[in-house]
C-alpha positions as CSV (number, residue, x, y, z in Angstrom):
1,M,251.3,149.5,168.8
2,R,247.5,149.5,168.9
3,I,245.6,147.2,171.3
4,E,241.9,146.7,171.2
5,A,240.5,146.3,174.7
6,G,237.1,146.8,176.1
7,G,235.8,148.0,172.7
8,I,238.4,150.8,172.6
9,G,241.6,151.0,170.5
10,F,244.5,152.1,172.6
11,V,247.9,153.4,171.4
12,C,250.4,151.6,173.6
13,Q,254.1,150.9,174.0
14,I,255.6,147.8,175.7
15,D,259.3,147.7,176.7
16,G,261.5,145.5,178.8
17,P,262.2,141.8,179.2
18,E,259.3,139.4,178.6
19,D,260.0,137.5,181.9
20,A,260.2,140.6,184.1
21,P,257.5,141.9,186.4
22,W,254.9,144.1,184.8
23,L,254.9,147.8,185.4
24,T,252.1,150.0,184.0
25,F,252.3,153.8,183.6
26,S,249.2,156.1,183.2
27,N,249.7,159.6,181.8
28,S,248.4,163.0,182.9
29,L,245.7,164.9,181.1
30,N,247.0,166.5,177.9
31,T,250.0,164.3,177.5
32,N,250.8,160.8,176.1
33,F,252.9,157.8,177.0
34,S,256.1,159.6,176.1
35,L,255.6,161.5,179.4
36,W,257.4,158.5,180.9
37,D,260.4,158.3,178.6
38,D,262.9,159.2,181.4
39,Q,261.5,156.6,183.7
40,V,261.5,153.8,181.1
41,A,265.1,154.6,180.4
42,V,266.1,153.6,183.9
43,L,263.6,150.8,184.6
44,A,263.3,148.9,181.3
45,D,266.2,146.6,182.1
46,R,264.2,144.9,184.9
47,Y,260.5,145.5,184.3
48,R,258.1,144.7,181.5
49,I,256.6,148.1,181.0
50,L,253.2,148.9,179.6
51,R,252.5,152.5,178.6
52,Y,249.2,153.6,177.0
53,N,247.6,156.8,175.9
54,T,244.5,157.5,177.9
55,R,241.2,157.5,176.0
56,G,240.8,160.5,173.8
57,H,244.6,161.2,173.8
58,D,246.9,161.1,170.8
59,G,245.4,158.3,168.7
60,T,243.5,156.4,171.4
61,D,239.8,156.2,170.7
62,A,237.3,158.6,172.5
63,P,234.0,156.7,173.0
64,P,230.9,158.9,173.5
65,G,230.8,160.5,177.0
66,P,230.2,161.2,179.7
67,W,233.0,159.2,181.4
68,D,233.8,158.6,185.0
69,L,237.2,157.8,186.6
70,A,235.9,154.2,187.0
71,D,235.7,154.0,183.2
72,L,239.3,155.1,182.9
73,A,240.3,152.5,185.6
74,G,238.3,149.9,183.7
75,D,240.4,150.7,180.6
76,V,243.6,149.6,182.5
77,A,241.9,146.4,183.7
78,A,240.8,145.7,180.1
79,L,244.3,146.2,178.7
80,W,245.6,143.9,181.4
81,D,243.0,141.3,180.4
82,E,243.9,141.6,176.8
83,L,247.6,141.2,177.4
84,G,247.2,138.4,179.9
85,I,248.5,140.5,182.8
86,T,247.3,139.1,186.1
87,R,249.1,141.6,188.3
88,S,251.1,144.7,187.6
89,H,252.9,147.5,189.5
90,F,251.1,150.8,188.7
91,V,252.3,154.4,188.4
92,G,249.9,157.3,187.6
93,L,250.4,161.0,187.5
94,S,247.6,163.7,187.8
95,I,244.5,162.1,186.1
96,G,246.6,159.0,185.9
97,G,246.8,159.0,189.7
98,M,243.1,159.6,189.9
99,T,242.6,156.6,187.6
100,G,244.9,154.7,189.9
101,Q,242.7,155.4,192.9
102,A,239.6,154.1,191.1
103,L,241.7,151.1,190.0
104,A,242.9,150.4,193.6
105,L,239.3,150.6,194.9
106,G,237.9,148.3,192.2
107,W,240.8,145.9,191.3
108,P,243.2,146.0,194.3
109,E,244.2,142.3,193.9
110,R,245.7,143.1,190.5
111,I,248.1,145.8,191.7
112,G,251.6,145.2,193.1
113,A,253.6,148.3,194.1
114,Y,251.4,151.4,193.8
115,V,252.6,154.9,193.0
116,L,250.5,158.1,192.7
117,A,252.3,161.3,191.6
118,D,251.1,164.9,191.5
119,T,247.5,164.0,191.9
120,R,244.6,164.6,194.3
121,A,241.6,162.8,195.7
122,D,238.9,165.5,195.8
123,F,237.4,168.2,193.6
124,T,237.6,171.2,195.8
125,G,239.2,174.7,196.0
126,E,240.9,176.4,193.1
127,F,240.9,173.1,191.2
128,A,237.1,173.0,191.3
129,E,236.9,176.6,190.1
130,T,239.5,176.2,187.3
131,I,238.4,172.9,185.6
132,P,234.8,173.9,184.6
133,A,236.1,177.2,183.1
134,L,238.7,175.3,181.1
135,I,236.1,172.8,179.8
136,A,233.9,175.7,178.6
137,Q,236.8,177.4,176.9
138,V,238.0,174.2,175.1
139,A,234.4,173.6,174.0
140,S,234.2,177.0,172.4
141,E,237.8,177.6,171.3
142,G,239.5,174.2,171.0
143,L,242.9,173.3,172.4
144,N,244.8,176.5,171.6
145,P,244.2,178.2,174.9
146,L,245.5,175.1,176.7
147,V,248.6,175.0,174.5
148,E,249.4,178.5,175.7
149,K,248.3,178.4,179.3
150,M,249.0,174.9,180.7
151,P,252.9,174.8,180.5
152,L,252.9,178.0,182.6
153,R,251.1,176.2,185.3
154,W,252.9,172.9,184.9
155,F,256.5,174.2,185.3
156,T,258.2,176.5,187.8
157,E,259.3,179.9,186.5
158,E,262.9,178.9,186.8
159,V,262.4,175.9,184.5
160,Q,260.3,178.0,182.0
161,A,263.3,180.3,181.7
162,A,266.1,177.7,181.7
163,R,264.4,174.9,179.8
164,P,262.4,176.3,176.8
165,D,262.8,172.9,175.2
166,L,260.7,171.4,178.0
167,V,257.9,174.0,177.6
168,A,258.0,173.4,173.8
169,R,257.7,169.7,174.3
170,A,254.7,170.2,176.6
171,R,252.9,172.3,174.0
172,I,253.4,169.6,171.4
173,L,251.9,167.0,173.8
174,I,248.9,169.2,174.5
175,A,248.3,169.8,170.8
176,A,248.2,166.1,170.1
177,N,245.2,165.7,172.4
178,T,241.6,166.1,171.1
179,P,239.0,168.5,172.4
180,E,236.7,165.6,173.0
181,G,239.4,163.8,175.0
182,Y,240.1,166.8,177.1
183,I,236.5,167.7,177.8
184,S,235.4,164.2,178.7
185,C,238.5,163.5,180.9
186,A,238.2,166.8,182.6
187,D,234.5,166.3,183.1
188,A,235.3,163.0,184.8
189,M,237.5,164.8,187.2
190,T,234.6,167.0,188.3
191,R,233.2,163.9,190.0
192,L,236.5,163.0,191.8
193,D,235.5,162.1,195.4
194,F,237.9,159.5,196.8
195,M,239.3,161.3,199.9
196,D,236.9,159.6,202.3
197,R,237.7,156.2,200.8
198,L,241.5,156.3,200.8
199,H,241.5,154.3,204.0
200,E,240.2,151.4,202.0
201,I,243.4,151.3,199.9
202,E,245.7,149.0,201.8
203,L,248.3,148.6,199.0
204,R,251.9,149.6,199.8
205,T,251.9,153.1,198.3
206,L,254.4,155.8,197.3
207,L,253.1,159.3,196.9
208,I,255.2,161.8,195.0
209,C,254.6,165.5,194.6
210,G,256.5,168.4,193.2
211,A,257.1,171.1,195.9
212,Q,256.0,173.8,193.5
213,D,253.0,171.9,192.1
214,L,250.1,174.4,191.6
215,G,247.5,172.0,190.2
216,T,247.8,169.3,192.8
217,P,249.5,171.0,195.7
218,P,251.6,169.1,198.2
219,A,249.2,169.8,201.1
220,G,246.6,167.7,199.4
221,M,249.0,164.8,198.9
222,R,250.1,165.0,202.5
223,E,246.5,164.6,203.5
224,M,246.2,161.6,201.2
225,E,249.3,160.1,203.0
226,R,247.6,160.7,206.4
227,R,244.5,158.8,205.3
228,M,246.2,155.8,203.5
229,P,247.3,153.0,205.9
230,N,250.5,152.0,204.0
231,A,251.6,155.2,202.2
232,T,254.9,157.0,202.2
233,Y,255.1,160.6,200.9
234,V,258.1,162.1,199.0
235,E,258.3,165.7,198.0
236,I,260.5,166.8,195.2
237,D,262.1,170.3,195.3
238,A,262.3,171.9,192.8
239,A,259.5,170.6,190.6
240,G,256.1,171.6,189.5
241,H,253.1,169.5,188.3
242,L,255.0,167.2,185.9
243,S,257.6,166.4,188.5
244,N,258.9,163.4,186.6
245,L,259.8,165.7,183.6
246,E,261.1,168.7,185.6
247,N,263.3,166.8,188.1
248,P,263.7,163.3,186.7
249,Q,266.8,162.5,188.7
250,A,264.9,162.9,192.0
251,F,261.7,161.3,190.7
252,N,263.5,158.3,189.3
253,A,265.5,157.8,192.5
254,A,262.4,157.7,194.6
255,L,260.5,155.5,192.1
256,A,263.2,153.0,191.5
257,T,264.0,152.6,195.2
258,F,260.4,151.9,196.0
259,L,259.7,149.5,193.1
260,D,262.9,147.6,193.6
261,S,262.1,147.1,197.3
262,H,258.8,145.4,196.4
263,P,258.8,141.5,196.5
264,R,259.3,140.2,193.0
């Protein structure tokens, strides 16, 4: 379905019983809401699930940039307003997790259980070296370099060899993005600077990271756990950056246990 919220048309999907607690999923850069299919399959019997394509991704509008992560968080709040959602659980992966940090800092009263997966809170190290170069390459060559490169960073070598279908699916997801969407979202990540504010997020939080994640390594998420007053960290081995796709059994077990333990 398409939902107009905050002046932007979002491609969305809603599943689950109408009287169930709301649960919102936010996708990673270069994917769409189908990223969460495995999670919806095990949770849709007891949650009202909202999935949406981030602005600039696979049919969702891309308003003129530049964008900040606060803009992406505002998109979630606008969707909630449009749908009459007062409060929702939230799960975000990669840039979805960065969006979630901005959301928790701006709209904490609207979040129930709070899950950040394979994400980070600062723009430093290899991440800070890689993103500007990718932005420049996409600006000059389009998405084709990402279609070739990114799955090799997202998945472990073992999965690349054993699950060519997963690599092929990732390439289809990347190709469905737009250069404008990638550039503006990636540019927003260059201003990621939440590490010193994480102590302000008092929500009960689950942090999940793939043990072999190259893009948002476990060490950074362990530091996030140290700084967040009510966070629990779970590391999934084996899994890379898209841990929910690569090892859905372990991811779903951690996620479902956490969500189901939250007061309804």
